[in-house]
ROTOR-990107 format. One record per residue: residue in three letters; x, y, z of N, C-alpha, C in turn. Coordinates in pm, whole numbers, plus 50000, padded with zeros to 5 digits. Example, Ala and Ser with C-alpha at 12.3 -4.5 7.8 and 13.67 -1.06 7.14 Angstrom:
<zalos>
{pafi = ALA; n.x = 51319; n.y = 49431; n.z = 50780; ca.x = 51230; ca.y = 49550; ca.z = 50780; c.x = 51320; c.y = 49670; c.z = 50780}
{pafi = SER; n.x = 51285; n.y = 49775; n.z = 50708; ca.x = 51367; ca.y = 49894; ca.z = 50714; c.x = 51290; c.y = 50003; c.z = 50787}
</zalos>
This chain:
<zalos>
{pafi = MET; n.x = 35259; n.y = 56079; n.z = 03571; ca.x = 35332; ca.y = 56058; ca.z = 03662; c.x = 35407; c.y = 56245; c.z = 03716}
{pafi = ARG; n.x = 35433; n.y = 56266; n.z = 03832; ca.x = 35482; ca.y = 56406; ca.z = 03880; c.x = 35580; c.y = 56368; c.z = 03903}
{pafi = ALA; n.x = 35707; n.y = 56499; n.z = 03854; ca.x = 35805; ca.y = 56469; ca.z = 03924; c.x = 35878; c.y = 56614; c.z = 03966}
{pafi = ILE; n.x = 35965; n.y = 56627; n.z = 04070; ca.x = 36009; ca.y = 56808; ca.z = 04122; c.x = 36166; c.y = 56788; c.z = 04081}
{pafi = LYS; n.x = 36221; n.y = 56896; n.z = 04027; ca.x = 36350; ca.y = 56935; ca.z = 03991; c.x = 36434; c.y = 56936; c.z = 04114}
{pafi = LYS; n.x = 36520; n.y = 56878; n.z = 04103; ca.x = 36642; ca.y = 56865; ca.z = 04225; c.x = 36682; c.y = 56980; c.z = 04216}
{pafi = LYS; n.x = 36797; n.y = 56985; n.z = 04341; ca.x = 36839; ca.y = 57162; ca.z = 04337; c.x = 36983; c.y = 57109; c.z = 04253}
{pafi = ILE; n.x = 37017; n.y = 57180; n.z = 04170; ca.x = 37140; ca.y = 57168; ca.z = 04058; c.x = 37166; c.y = 57257; c.z = 04079}
{pafi = THR; n.x = 37291; n.y = 57284; n.z = 04002; ca.x = 37359; ca.y = 57426; ca.z = 03945; c.x = 37441; c.y = 57365; c.z = 03756}
{pafi = LEU; n.x = 37329; n.y = 57502; n.z = 03683; ca.x = 37403; ca.y = 57461; ca.z = 03537; c.x = 37442; c.y = 57586; c.z = 03564}
{pafi = LEU; n.x = 37538; n.y = 57576; n.z = 03459; ca.x = 37560; ca.y = 57681; ca.z = 03363; c.x = 37527; c.y = 57752; c.z = 03241}
{pafi = ALA; n.x = 37525; n.y = 57886; n.z = 03219; ca.x = 37425; ca.y = 57972; ca.z = 03126; c.x = 37446; c.y = 58074; c.z = 03088}
{pafi = ARG; n.x = 37432; n.y = 58139; n.z = 02983; ca.x = 37452; ca.y = 58277; ca.z = 02919; c.x = 37332; c.y = 58356; c.z = 02832}
{pafi = LYS; n.x = 37336; n.y = 58478; n.z = 02822; ca.x = 37226; ca.y = 58507; ca.z = 02736; c.x = 37291; c.y = 58550; c.z = 02628}
{pafi = ALA; n.x = 37218; n.y = 58473; n.z = 02517; ca.x = 37226; ca.y = 58486; ca.z = 02374; c.x = 37216; c.y = 58663; c.z = 02329}
{pafi = GLU; n.x = 37354; n.y = 58699; n.z = 02262; ca.x = 37355; ca.y = 58846; ca.z = 02270; c.x = 37318; c.y = 58878; c.z = 02113}
{pafi = ARG; n.x = 37297; n.y = 58750; n.z = 02023; ca.x = 37275; ca.y = 58744; ca.z = 01901; c.x = 37205; c.y = 58655; c.z = 01883}
{pafi = GLN; n.x = 37111; n.y = 58653; n.z = 01758; ca.x = 37014; ca.y = 58527; ca.z = 01739; c.x = 37130; c.y = 58386; c.z = 01683}
{pafi = GLU; n.x = 37118; n.y = 58330; n.z = 01710; ca.x = 37199; ca.y = 58210; ca.z = 01728; c.x = 37114; c.y = 58020; c.z = 01725}
{pafi = GLU; n.x = 37165; n.y = 57964; n.z = 01626; ca.x = 37082; ca.y = 57788; ca.z = 01650; c.x = 37164; c.y = 57725; c.z = 01725}
{pafi = VAL; n.x = 37114; n.y = 57691; n.z = 01832; ca.x = 37159; ca.y = 57605; ca.z = 01923; c.x = 37117; c.y = 57436; c.z = 01890}
{pafi = ILE; n.x = 37189; n.y = 57369; n.z = 01856; ca.x = 37153; ca.y = 57203; ca.z = 01888; c.x = 37180; c.y = 57104; c.z = 01981}
{pafi = THR; n.x = 37092; n.y = 57025; n.z = 02042; ca.x = 37090; ca.y = 57004; ca.z = 02153; c.x = 37153; c.y = 56865; c.z = 02115}
{pafi = LEU; n.x = 37235; n.y = 56808; n.z = 02196; ca.x = 37331; ca.y = 56701; ca.z = 02140; c.x = 37337; c.y = 56591; c.z = 02283}
{pafi = ILE; n.x = 37260; n.y = 56480; n.z = 02256; ca.x = 37313; ca.y = 56429; ca.z = 02376; c.x = 37343; c.y = 56287; c.z = 02302}
{pafi = ASP; n.x = 37472; n.y = 56237; n.z = 02408; ca.x = 37576; ca.y = 56144; ca.z = 02363; c.x = 37627; c.y = 56121; c.z = 02186}
{pafi = GLY; n.x = 37621; n.y = 56283; n.z = 02161; ca.x = 37649; ca.y = 56255; ca.z = 02022; c.x = 37542; c.y = 56240; c.z = 01881}
{pafi = ASN; n.x = 37430; n.y = 56244; n.z = 01971; ca.x = 37284; ca.y = 56239; ca.z = 01863; c.x = 37210; c.y = 56371; c.z = 01885}
{pafi = ASP; n.x = 37179; n.y = 56428; n.z = 01797; ca.x = 37142; ca.y = 56505; ca.z = 01762; c.x = 36969; c.y = 56499; c.z = 01788}
{pafi = GLU; n.x = 36932; n.y = 56541; n.z = 01938; ca.x = 36810; ca.y = 56559; ca.z = 01949; c.x = 36710; c.y = 56635; c.z = 01906}
{pafi = THR; n.x = 36738; n.y = 56767; n.z = 01946; ca.x = 36650; ca.y = 56884; ca.z = 01849; c.x = 36708; c.y = 57022; c.z = 01824}
{pafi = ARG; n.x = 36683; n.y = 57152; n.z = 01752; ca.x = 36765; ca.y = 57242; ca.z = 01733; c.x = 36635; c.y = 57376; c.z = 01781}
{pafi = ASN; n.x = 36725; n.y = 57469; n.z = 01800; ca.x = 36597; ca.y = 57602; ca.z = 01856; c.x = 36674; c.y = 57710; c.z = 01810}
{pafi = THR; n.x = 36608; n.y = 57817; n.z = 01783; ca.x = 36690; ca.y = 57926; ca.z = 01776; c.x = 36672; c.y = 58039; c.z = 01858}
{pafi = ALA; n.x = 36786; n.y = 58064; n.z = 01925; ca.x = 36810; ca.y = 58161; ca.z = 02059; c.x = 36815; c.y = 58282; c.z = 01979}
{pafi = LYS; n.x = 36718; n.y = 58386; n.z = 02042; ca.x = 36691; ca.y = 58534; ca.z = 02019; c.x = 36788; c.y = 58592; c.z = 02115}
{pafi = VAL; n.x = 36857; n.y = 58710; n.z = 02084; ca.x = 36877; ca.y = 58821; ca.z = 02159; c.x = 36769; c.y = 58813; c.z = 02352}
{pafi = GLY; n.x = 36845; n.y = 58776; n.z = 02394; ca.x = 36820; ca.y = 58756; ca.z = 02547; c.x = 36757; c.y = 58638; c.z = 02584}
{pafi = ASP; n.x = 36760; n.y = 58544; n.z = 02518; ca.x = 36718; ca.y = 58389; ca.z = 02556; c.x = 36836; c.y = 58366; c.z = 02638}
{pafi = ILE; n.x = 36789; n.y = 58250; n.z = 02712; ca.x = 36907; ca.y = 58224; ca.z = 02801; c.x = 36955; c.y = 58091; c.z = 02734}
{pafi = ILE; n.x = 37098; n.y = 58078; n.z = 02696; ca.x = 37157; ca.y = 57977; ca.z = 02621; c.x = 37192; c.y = 57877; c.z = 02781}
{pafi = VAL; n.x = 37162; n.y = 57709; n.z = 02787; ca.x = 37237; ca.y = 57661; ca.z = 02939; c.x = 37284; c.y = 57548; c.z = 02862}
{pafi = THR; n.x = 37359; n.y = 57503; n.z = 02982; ca.x = 37455; ca.y = 57422; ca.z = 02934; c.x = 37434; c.y = 57279; c.z = 03069}
{pafi = GLY; n.x = 37346; n.y = 57160; n.z = 03038; ca.x = 37275; ca.y = 57033; ca.z = 03111; c.x = 37365; c.y = 56951; c.z = 03162}
{pafi = THR; n.x = 37340; n.y = 56861; n.z = 03208; ca.x = 37422; ca.y = 56773; ca.z = 03316; c.x = 37504; c.y = 56663; c.z = 03222}
{pafi = LYS; n.x = 37470; n.y = 56646; n.z = 03090; ca.x = 37581; ca.y = 56578; ca.z = 02989; c.x = 37643; c.y = 56695; c.z = 02876}
{pafi = GLU; n.x = 37620; n.y = 56822; n.z = 02940; ca.x = 37698; ca.y = 56886; ca.z = 02853; c.x = 37641; c.y = 56958; c.z = 02746}
{pafi = GLU; n.x = 37490; n.y = 56907; n.z = 02758; ca.x = 37407; ca.y = 56908; ca.z = 02611; c.x = 37365; c.y = 57091; c.z = 02659}
{pafi = LYS; n.x = 37354; n.y = 57154; n.z = 02527; ca.x = 37288; ca.y = 57312; ca.z = 02549; c.x = 37173; c.y = 57303; c.z = 02507}
{pafi = TYR; n.x = 37086; n.y = 57376; n.z = 02506; ca.x = 36958; ca.y = 57401; ca.z = 02533; c.x = 36958; c.y = 57558; c.z = 02528}
{pafi = VAL; n.x = 36771; n.y = 57571; n.z = 02506; ca.x = 36761; ca.y = 57729; ca.z = 02485; c.x = 36669; c.y = 57735; c.z = 02559}
{pafi = MET; n.x = 36630; n.y = 57833; n.z = 02683; ca.x = 36483; ca.y = 57865; ca.z = 02758; c.x = 36509; c.y = 57992; c.z = 02717}
{pafi = SER; n.x = 36389; n.y = 58089; n.z = 02791; ca.x = 36324; ca.y = 58199; ca.z = 02752; c.x = 36356; c.y = 58274; c.z = 02890}
{pafi = GLN; n.x = 36396; n.y = 58412; n.z = 02915; ca.x = 36375; ca.y = 58465; ca.z = 03018; c.x = 36308; c.y = 58429; c.z = 03149}
{pafi = LYS; n.x = 36148; n.y = 58430; n.z = 03091; ca.x = 36067; ca.y = 58384; ca.z = 03154; c.x = 36073; c.y = 58234; c.z = 03218}
{pafi = THR; n.x = 36112; n.y = 58126; n.z = 03163; ca.x = 36102; ca.y = 57982; ca.z = 03205; c.x = 36286; c.y = 58036; c.z = 03344}
{pafi = LEU; n.x = 36347; n.y = 58112; n.z = 03267; ca.x = 36480; ca.y = 58098; ca.z = 03410; c.x = 36417; c.y = 58167; c.z = 03515}
{pafi = ASP; n.x = 36307; n.y = 58303; n.z = 03492; ca.x = 36288; ca.y = 58365; ca.z = 03633; c.x = 36178; c.y = 58298; c.z = 03696}
{pafi = GLU; n.x = 36109; n.y = 58164; n.z = 03620; ca.x = 36035; ca.y = 58075; ca.z = 03672; c.x = 36089; c.y = 57996; c.z = 03800}
{pafi = LYS; n.x = 36191; n.y = 57930; n.z = 03717; ca.x = 36250; ca.y = 57812; ca.z = 03749; c.x = 36387; c.y = 57805; c.z = 03782}
{pafi = TYR; n.x = 36451; n.y = 57915; n.z = 03842; ca.x = 36571; ca.y = 57908; ca.z = 03866; c.x = 36590; c.y = 58023; c.z = 03946}
{pafi = ASN; n.x = 36737; n.y = 58037; n.z = 04026; ca.x = 36784; ca.y = 58155; ca.z = 04090; c.x = 36924; c.y = 58169; c.z = 04039}
{pafi = ILE; n.x = 36983; n.y = 58303; n.z = 04008; ca.x = 37085; ca.y = 58331; ca.z = 03915; c.x = 37187; c.y = 58365; c.z = 04008}
{pafi = GLU; n.x = 37320; n.y = 58291; n.z = 03982; ca.x = 37458; ca.y = 58329; ca.z = 04050; c.x = 37544; c.y = 58407; c.z = 03941}
{pafi = PRO; n.x = 37551; n.y = 58549; n.z = 03936; ca.x = 37686; ca.y = 58583; ca.z = 03870; c.x = 37832; c.y = 58542; c.z = 03907}
{pafi = ILE; n.x = 37883; n.y = 58484; n.z = 03817; ca.x = 37994; ca.y = 58446; ca.z = 03825; c.x = 38123; c.y = 58569; c.z = 03807}
{pafi = ASN; n.x = 38198; n.y = 58637; n.z = 03870; ca.x = 38265; ca.y = 58748; ca.z = 03918; c.x = 38426; c.y = 58693; c.z = 03875}
{pafi = HIS; n.x = 38413; n.y = 58702; n.z = 03746; ca.x = 38570; ca.y = 58657; ca.z = 03675; c.x = 38636; c.y = 58743; c.z = 03575}
{pafi = LYS; n.x = 38741; n.y = 58804; n.z = 03594; ca.x = 38762; ca.y = 58915; ca.z = 03491; c.x = 38776; c.y = 58847; c.z = 03332}
{pafi = ARG; n.x = 38783; n.y = 58694; n.z = 03358; ca.x = 38812; ca.y = 58607; ca.z = 03240; c.x = 38649; c.y = 58563; c.z = 03183}
{pafi = ASN; n.x = 38550; n.y = 58584; n.z = 03224; ca.x = 38442; ca.y = 58556; ca.z = 03189; c.x = 38399; c.y = 58641; c.z = 03100}
{pafi = GLU; n.x = 38434; n.y = 58645; n.z = 02993; ca.x = 38408; ca.y = 58699; ca.z = 02841; c.x = 38283; c.y = 58691; c.z = 02785}
{pafi = TYR; n.x = 38210; n.y = 58556; n.z = 02817; ca.x = 38122; ca.y = 58542; ca.z = 02712; c.x = 38011; c.y = 58556; c.z = 02837}
{pafi = ASN; n.x = 38016; n.y = 58620; n.z = 02940; ca.x = 37916; ca.y = 58671; ca.z = 03063; c.x = 37832; c.y = 58532; c.z = 03106}
{pafi = PHE; n.x = 37908; n.y = 58427; n.z = 03119; ca.x = 37830; ca.y = 58307; ca.z = 03169; c.x = 37779; c.y = 58345; c.z = 03344}
{pafi = PHE; n.x = 37675; n.y = 58274; n.z = 03380; ca.x = 37640; ca.y = 58261; ca.z = 03513; c.x = 37612; c.y = 58107; c.z = 03569}
{pafi = ASN; n.x = 37591; n.y = 58118; n.z = 03670; ca.x = 37530; ca.y = 58006; ca.z = 03694; c.x = 37390; c.y = 58010; c.z = 03754}
{pafi = ILE; n.x = 37305; n.y = 57892; n.z = 03710; ca.x = 37174; ca.y = 57875; ca.z = 03756; c.x = 37183; c.y = 57768; c.z = 03843}
{pafi = HIS; n.x = 37057; n.y = 57782; n.z = 03958; ca.x = 37002; ca.y = 57694; ca.z = 04056; c.x = 36885; c.y = 57690; c.z = 04060}
{pafi = SER; n.x = 36832; n.y = 57567; n.z = 04023; ca.x = 36713; ca.y = 57519; ca.z = 04007; c.x = 36594; c.y = 57534; c.z = 04105}
{pafi = LYS; n.x = 36480; n.y = 57594; n.z = 04096; ca.x = 36442; ca.y = 57577; ca.z = 04199; c.x = 36335; c.y = 57450; c.z = 04215}
{pafi = GLN; n.x = 36292; n.y = 57405; n.z = 04313; ca.x = 36201; ca.y = 57264; ca.z = 04302; c.x = 36084; c.y = 57277; c.z = 04258}
{pafi = VAL; n.x = 36053; n.y = 57293; n.z = 04125; ca.x = 35946; ca.y = 57274; ca.z = 04018; c.x = 35898; c.y = 57182; c.z = 04009}
{pafi = GLU; n.x = 35763; n.y = 57131; n.z = 03982; ca.x = 35724; ca.y = 57012; ca.z = 03952; c.x = 35665; c.y = 57022; c.z = 03860}
{pafi = VAL; n.x = 35706; n.y = 56897; n.z = 03762; ca.x = 35618; ca.y = 56882; ca.z = 03620; c.x = 35532; c.y = 56736; c.z = 03589}
{pafi = ASN; n.x = 35472; n.y = 56740; n.z = 03504; ca.x = 35427; ca.y = 56622; ca.z = 03491; c.x = 35488; c.y = 56566; c.z = 03393}
{pafi = CYS; n.x = 35506; n.y = 56451; n.z = 03406; ca.x = 35581; ca.y = 56363; ca.z = 03293; c.x = 35585; c.y = 56211; c.z = 03271}
{pafi = GLU; n.x = 35593; n.y = 56159; n.z = 03155; ca.x = 35542; ca.y = 55967; ca.z = 03133; c.x = 35653; c.y = 55961; c.z = 03094}
{pafi = GLU; n.x = 35723; n.y = 55830; n.z = 03088; ca.x = 35815; ca.y = 55760; ca.z = 03046; c.x = 35777; c.y = 55733; c.z = 02887}
{pafi = ASN; n.x = 35860; n.y = 55778; n.z = 02788; ca.x = 35843; ca.y = 55765; ca.z = 02653; c.x = 35851; c.y = 55550; c.z = 02637}
{pafi = LYS; n.x = 35768; n.y = 55545; n.z = 02540; ca.x = 35714; ca.y = 55388; ca.z = 02558; c.x = 35803; c.y = 55340; c.z = 02404}
{pafi = ASP; n.x = 35827; n.y = 55415; n.z = 02327; ca.x = 35922; ca.y = 55365; ca.z = 02187; c.x = 35971; c.y = 55523; c.z = 02149}
{pafi = ASP; n.x = 36067; n.y = 55456; n.z = 02028; ca.x = 36136; ca.y = 55582; ca.z = 01986; c.x = 35998; c.y = 55672; c.z = 01904}
{pafi = ILE; n.x = 36030; n.y = 55826; n.z = 01937; ca.x = 35936; ca.y = 55881; ca.z = 01879; c.x = 35974; c.y = 56015; c.z = 01790}
{pafi = THR; n.x = 35927; n.y = 56105; n.z = 01737; ca.x = 35916; ca.y = 56224; ca.z = 01670; c.x = 35809; c.y = 56286; c.z = 01701}
{pafi = PHE; n.x = 35859; n.y = 56452; n.z = 01734; ca.x = 35724; ca.y = 56504; ca.z = 01750; c.x = 35759; c.y = 56668; c.z = 01732}
{pafi = ILE; n.x = 35689; n.y = 56768; n.z = 01766; ca.x = 35716; ca.y = 56890; ca.z = 01737; c.x = 35732; c.y = 56955; c.z = 01874}
{pafi = ALA; n.x = 35823; n.y = 56957; n.z = 01920; ca.x = 35832; ca.y = 57041; ca.z = 02034; c.x = 35723; c.y = 57180; c.z = 02060}
{pafi = SER; n.x = 35764; n.y = 57225; n.z = 02218; ca.x = 35696; ca.y = 57361; ca.z = 02239; c.x = 35752; c.y = 57495; c.z = 02192}
{pafi = TRP; n.x = 35856; n.y = 57498; n.z = 02084; ca.x = 35912; ca.y = 57601; ca.z = 02078; c.x = 35930; c.y = 57589; c.z = 01932}
{pafi = GLY; n.x = 35839; n.y = 57446; n.z = 01859; ca.x = 35805; ca.y = 57448; ca.z = 01708; c.x = 35915; c.y = 57368; c.z = 01626}
{pafi = GLU; n.x = 36020; n.y = 57348; n.z = 01656; ca.x = 36076; ca.y = 57240; ca.z = 01624; c.x = 36101; c.y = 57119; c.z = 01634}
{pafi = GLU; n.x = 36132; n.y = 57000; n.z = 01573; ca.x = 36115; ca.y = 56888; ca.z = 01561; c.x = 36251; c.y = 56795; c.z = 01678}
{pafi = MET; n.x = 36201; n.y = 56724; n.z = 01740; ca.x = 36227; ca.y = 56661; ca.z = 01854; c.x = 36239; c.y = 56541; c.z = 01851}
{pafi = LYS; n.x = 36356; n.y = 56462; n.z = 01838; ca.x = 36349; ca.y = 56338; ca.z = 01890; c.x = 36362; c.y = 56218; c.z = 02049}
{pafi = ALA; n.x = 36270; n.y = 56182; n.z = 02059; ca.x = 36297; ca.y = 56083; ca.z = 02205; c.x = 36305; c.y = 55974; c.z = 02212}
{pafi = LYS; n.x = 36388; n.y = 55904; n.z = 02275; ca.x = 36422; ca.y = 55751; ca.z = 02265; c.x = 36341; c.y = 55662; c.z = 02370}
{pafi = LYS; n.x = 36320; n.y = 55520; n.z = 02314; ca.x = 36229; ca.y = 55469; ca.z = 02447; c.x = 36306; c.y = 55496; c.z = 02557}
{pafi = GLY; n.x = 36252; n.y = 55502; n.z = 02663; ca.x = 36309; ca.y = 55517; ca.z = 02774; c.x = 36333; c.y = 55665; c.z = 02856}
{pafi = ASP; n.x = 36321; n.y = 55752; n.z = 02728; ca.x = 36354; ca.y = 55918; ca.z = 02799; c.x = 36236; c.y = 55977; c.z = 02868}
{pafi = TYR; n.x = 36224; n.y = 56042; n.z = 02902; ca.x = 36072; ca.y = 56143; ca.z = 02951; c.x = 35983; c.y = 56216; c.z = 02886}
{pafi = LEU; n.x = 35876; n.y = 56219; n.z = 02867; ca.x = 35812; ca.y = 56319; ca.z = 02787; c.x = 35795; c.y = 56414; c.z = 02915}
{pafi = ILE; n.x = 35782; n.y = 56546; n.z = 02870; ca.x = 35707; ca.y = 56633; ca.z = 02960; c.x = 35610; c.y = 56713; c.z = 02915}
{pafi = ILE; n.x = 35457; n.y = 56705; n.z = 03013; ca.x = 35352; ca.y = 56712; ca.z = 02957; c.x = 35303; c.y = 56814; c.z = 03004}
{pafi = GLU; n.x = 35245; n.y = 56963; n.z = 02968; ca.x = 35222; ca.y = 57068; ca.z = 02927; c.x = 35092; c.y = 57118; c.z = 02904}
{pafi = ASP; n.x = 34989; n.y = 57140; n.z = 02954; ca.x = 34834; ca.y = 57130; ca.z = 02907; c.x = 34773; c.y = 56991; c.z = 02798}
{pafi = GLY; n.x = 34848; n.y = 56910; n.z = 02907; ca.x = 34803; ca.y = 56787; ca.z = 02801; c.x = 34848; c.y = 56716; c.z = 02677}
{pafi = GLU; n.x = 34959; n.y = 56837; n.z = 02659; ca.x = 35041; ca.y = 56764; ca.z = 02522; c.x = 35156; c.y = 56744; c.z = 02543}
{pafi = ILE; n.x = 35207; n.y = 56704; n.z = 02457; ca.x = 35368; ca.y = 56675; ca.z = 02491; c.x = 35424; c.y = 56820; c.z = 02437}
{pafi = SER; n.x = 35542; n.y = 56864; n.z = 02558; ca.x = 35595; ca.y = 56993; ca.z = 02524; c.x = 35733; c.y = 56981; c.z = 02498}
{pafi = TYR; n.x = 35836; n.y = 56867; n.z = 02599; ca.x = 35946; ca.y = 56839; ca.z = 02488; c.x = 35975; c.y = 56694; c.z = 02588}
{pafi = CYS; n.x = 36118; n.y = 56628; n.z = 02518; ca.x = 36124; ca.y = 56517; ca.z = 02632; c.x = 36274; c.y = 56556; c.z = 02662}
{pafi = ILE; n.x = 36297; n.y = 56470; n.z = 02800; ca.x = 36461; ca.y = 56452; ca.z = 02832; c.x = 36500; c.y = 56351; c.z = 02870}
{pafi = ASP; n.x = 36630; n.y = 56351; n.z = 02795; ca.x = 36722; ca.y = 56196; ca.z = 02814; c.x = 36664; c.y = 56135; c.z = 02941}
{pafi = ARG; n.x = 36673; n.y = 56012; n.z = 02940; ca.x = 36616; ca.y = 55961; ca.z = 03044; c.x = 36757; c.y = 55957; c.z = 03167}
{pafi = GLU; n.x = 36854; n.y = 55953; n.z = 03135; ca.x = 37006; ca.y = 55993; ca.z = 03245; c.x = 36960; c.y = 56159; c.z = 03272}
{pafi = VAL; n.x = 37000; n.y = 56230; n.z = 03145; ca.x = 36933; ca.y = 56363; ca.z = 03241; c.x = 36834; c.y = 56374; c.z = 03335}
{pafi = PHE; n.x = 36713; n.y = 56324; n.z = 03286; ca.x = 36582; ca.y = 56352; ca.z = 03360; c.x = 36633; c.y = 56281; c.z = 03512}
{pafi = PHE; n.x = 36697; n.y = 56210; n.z = 03561; ca.x = 36709; ca.y = 56142; ca.z = 03668; c.x = 36845; c.y = 56205; c.z = 03761}
{pafi = ASN; n.x = 36880; n.y = 56287; n.z = 03635; ca.x = 37017; ca.y = 56373; ca.z = 03708; c.x = 36949; c.y = 56494; c.z = 03771}
{pafi = THR; n.x = 36830; n.y = 56504; n.z = 03686; ca.x = 36718; ca.y = 56687; ca.z = 03742; c.x = 36656; c.y = 56656; c.z = 03791}
{pafi = TYR; n.x = 36537; n.y = 56526; n.z = 03794; ca.x = 36429; ca.y = 56523; ca.z = 03850; c.x = 36418; c.y = 56431; c.z = 03905}
{pafi = GLU; n.x = 36315; n.y = 56424; n.z = 04055; ca.x = 36305; ca.y = 56291; ca.z = 04131; c.x = 36168; c.y = 56289; c.z = 04077}
{pafi = LEU; n.x = 36126; n.y = 56131; n.z = 04061; ca.x = 35953; ca.y = 56098; ca.z = 04061; c.x = 35929; c.y = 56148; c.z = 04183}
{pafi = ILE; n.x = 35766; n.y = 56194; n.z = 04215; ca.x = 35707; ca.y = 56207; ca.z = 04327; c.x = 35581; c.y = 56093; c.z = 04348}
{pafi = ASP; n.x = 35532; n.y = 56082; n.z = 04236; ca.x = 35414; ca.y = 56007; ca.z = 04219; c.x = 35402; c.y = 55964; c.z = 04089}
{pafi = ASP; n.x = 35298; n.y = 55875; n.z = 04081; ca.x = 35205; ca.y = 55842; ca.z = 03964; c.x = 35080; c.y = 55841; c.z = 03967}
{pafi = MET; n.x = 35048; n.y = 56020; n.z = 03881; ca.x = 34893; ca.y = 55990; ca.z = 03869; c.x = 34820; c.y = 55855; c.z = 03824}
{pafi = ILE; n.x = 34846; n.y = 55696; n.z = 03762; ca.x = 34752; ca.y = 55656; ca.z = 03762; c.x = 34694; c.y = 55592; c.z = 03829}
</zalos>
């Protein structure tokens, strides 16, 4: 299947030091990643945190600065571009190694993002439909 990212706005900040980011969905530890200095830490639609590279940010989002004197953590808004992804609905609870080299858990019904024929990462079902729209079935 293919899906296209909806136009949404998320909150983000640049990592100023190396830090571990734990992605929690509904209180469950989905994955962990280590943000390096300059990586982007994003807050998703269910308040989950995740890491993306500057390259991914540039390819998939537009940046809007937040000009507020109390913005001490240098947060900014990111607006998603309408990027297409290959995906499939997950049929069973699975654990796999995500594209950043860490273990990731996917529940039945979550969506798996496929890059170069391999599972790259998963997206919680509710988060997926908050951020993507299915555009066709490749089968």
